C-alpha positions in Angstrom: 65.8 151.9 -7.5 62.6 150.5 -5.2 61.0 147.1 -5.7 58.1 147.8 -8.1 55.8 145.9 -10.4 56.7 148.7 -13.0 59.7 151.5 -12.7 59.5 154.3 -10.4 61.6 157.5 -10.5 60.1 161.1 -9.7 61.4 163.1 -7.4 59.6 165.3 -5.7 62.0 169.0 -6.1 60.3 171.8 -4.6 62.1 174.8 -4.7 60.4 177.9 -2.8 62.7 180.0 -5.7 59.9 178.2 -8.2 57.0 180.5 -6.6 58.7 183.4 -8.7 57.2 181.9 -12.5 54.0 180.2 -11.3 51.7 179.2 -14.7 49.8 182.9 -15.5 45.6 181.6 -15.0 42.8 183.5 -14.8 42.1 184.8 -11.8 38.0 183.3 -13.5 38.1 179.5 -14.6 36.8 179.2 -18.4 36.9 176.1 -19.1 34.7 174.9 -22.8 31.8 172.2 -22.4 33.8 169.4 -24.8 36.4 168.3 -24.3 39.6 168.5 -25.9 42.9 166.3 -26.8 46.6 167.5 -27.9 47.4 165.3 -30.5 50.6 163.4 -29.9 52.8 162.5 -33.1 55.3 160.5 -31.0 54.5 156.7 -29.5 54.4 156.1 -26.8 57.2 154.7 -24.7 58.8 152.0 -22.8 61.4 153.1 -20.4 61.9 149.2 -19.6 63.3 149.0 -15.9 64.9 152.2 -15.6 63.8 155.1 -13.4 63.4 157.8 -16.3 60.0 158.7 -16.4 60.8 162.3 -16.3 63.1 162.1 -19.5 59.4 160.1 -20.5 57.5 162.5 -19.7 59.3 165.3 -21.7 59.7 163.6 -24.3 56.1 162.5 -25.2 55.9 166.1 -24.7 57.9 167.1 -27.0 56.4 164.7 -29.4 53.0 166.4 -28.7 51.0 169.7 -30.0 50.4 172.8 -29.1 48.6 175.7 -29.1 49.7 176.9 -32.4 52.8 174.0 -32.1 52.9 170.5 -34.1 55.5 168.3 -32.1 58.0 166.3 -32.7 57.2 162.5 -34.8 60.6 161.8 -34.5 61.3 162.1 -30.6 61.9 159.3 -29.5 63.4 156.6 -26.4 66.5 157.5 -26.7 65.9 160.9 -26.6 63.6 160.2 -23.6 66.8 158.9 -21.9 68.9 161.1 -22.9 66.9 163.9 -21.5 66.8 161.8 -18.4 70.5 161.7 -18.0 71.0 165.4 -17.8 68.4 165.8 -15.2 70.5 163.6 -13.5 73.0 166.2 -14.0 71.0 169.3 -13.3 69.3 167.7 -9.9 70.1 168.2 -6.0 70.5 164.6 -5.8 73.7 162.8 -6.2 74.8 160.1 -8.8 73.9 160.3 -12.7 72.0 158.6 -14.9 74.4 156.7 -16.3 76.3 154.7 -13.7 73.7 155.8 -11.4 70.3 154.9 -12.0 68.5 158.0 -9.0 65.4 159.4 -10.9 65.1 162.3 -10.9 62.2 165.4 -11.3 59.9 167.8 -13.4 62.1 170.8 -12.8 65.4 168.9 -13.7 64.1 167.7 -17.1 63.1 170.7 -18.1 66.0 172.6 -17.1 67.6 169.6 -19.4 65.2 170.8 -21.9 65.9 174.6 -21.6 69.6 173.9 -22.0 69.3 172.1 -25.2 66.6 174.9 -26.5 64.3 172.8 -26.8 62.2 175.2 -25.0 62.7 179.1 -23.9 60.9 178.4 -20.2 59.1 176.8 -17.9 56.3 177.0 -15.5 54.6 176.1 -12.5 50.8 175.2 -11.7 50.2 176.0 -8.1 46.5 175.1 -8.0 44.2 172.8 -9.9 42.5 174.9 -12.0 45.6 176.3 -13.0 47.0 172.9 -14.8 43.4 172.9 -16.4 44.2 176.9 -17.6 47.3 175.4 -18.7 46.4 172.1 -19.8 44.4 174.8 -22.1 47.3 176.0 -23.8 49.0 172.5 -24.2 49.8 168.9 -22.8 51.2 169.2 -19.1 53.9 167.6 -17.4 52.5 165.8 -13.9 55.0 164.4 -10.8 53.0 163.0 -8.6 52.8 160.2 -5.5 52.2 156.6 -7.5 49.9 154.6 -4.6 50.2 150.9 -4.9 46.5 150.4 -6.8 47.1 152.7 -9.6 49.4 150.1 -11.5 46.9 147.6 -12.4 44.3 150.4 -14.1 40.7 149.5 -13.8 38.6 147.9 -17.8 37.7 151.6 -17.6 41.2 152.5 -18.1 40.8 154.7 -15.3 43.5 154.9 -12.4 41.9 153.4 -8.5 44.2 155.9 -6.1 44.4 154.0 -3.7 47.0 152.5 -1.4 49.7 152.8 0.4 53.0 155.3 -2.0 55.4 153.3 -3.9 57.5 156.8 -5.4 57.4 158.5 -7.3 55.9 159.1 -10.8 55.5 161.7 -14.4 53.6 161.6 -16.6 51.8 163.7 -19.8 48.5 165.1 -19.3 47.3 165.6 -22.5 43.5 166.5 -23.0 40.6 167.5 -20.5 36.5 166.7 -20.3 34.9 168.9 -18.5 31.7 166.5 -18.5 33.0 163.2 -17.3 35.0 165.9 -14.8 38.6 163.7 -16.3 42.0 163.8 -17.7 44.1 162.3 -20.1 47.2 160.9 -19.3 50.3 159.0 -21.0 52.3 156.7 -19.5 56.1 155.0 -20.2 55.3 151.6 -19.9 54.9 150.6 -23.1 51.0 149.9 -25.0 50.9 146.4 -23.5 49.9 148.5 -20.2 45.9 151.2 -19.5 44.4 151.3 -22.6 47.4 151.5 -24.9 49.4 153.1 -22.6 47.3 155.8 -21.7 45.3 156.1 -19.2 42.7 158.7 -17.4 42.0 160.6 -13.4 39.5 161.9 -12.1 39.8 165.5 -11.2 39.0 164.4 -7.9 41.9 162.0 -7.9 44.6 164.3 -9.8 43.3 167.0 -7.4 43.8 165.1 -4.4 47.0 163.6 -5.7 48.7 167.1 -6.3 47.5 168.3 -2.9 50.2 165.4 -1.7 53.2 167.3 -2.8 52.5 166.7 -6.7 53.2 169.1 -8.5 53.0 170.0 -12.6 55.5 171.5 -14.9 54.3 173.9 -18.4 56.9 174.0 -21.0 56.9 176.6 -22.8 58.6 176.9 -26.2 
């Protein structure tokens, strides 16, 4: 993996066949006037030096509530690494963990969850409005290019989305605030990073990052 201040590992896997499985967002998005956040039962993880962010995001999703469903409080770091390992065997790149820390994709880690019957299927949010619409029903997995200044959140907890691209990173978005136009996300670099392992991202920045070959995967239990 590249030498960066914190480990990355999200790889871009945009299969044209995914277009057949979009998240069914309404033509007109009606957002509540209040903010919302889905509860997380599992702790914030620490991927250490491993490029396993896709597995961490997936395990965090399993450990979080969604509409009508309670998260698994027993989801842990071991589960995250196990999902990552399986994802590296399902993706399109050579090598697998262990021993090869190749990184992987949001699509592959969702395939791993489906193979384990932890989810029934998964969908893809192809527009920013679809991302917000999916978030109304539960957390979502987001993979984006990670820019240099994003490694160090501002004192406010927001990310500064500038700098050169350093690689790709996957994280879990669990909430949104329509008034402030930001989302709340969980990272996997321990609770010492950001706001106890979490950060805020302006809608405009999220939309920009998604437009730079980012993606949003929506698991369905």
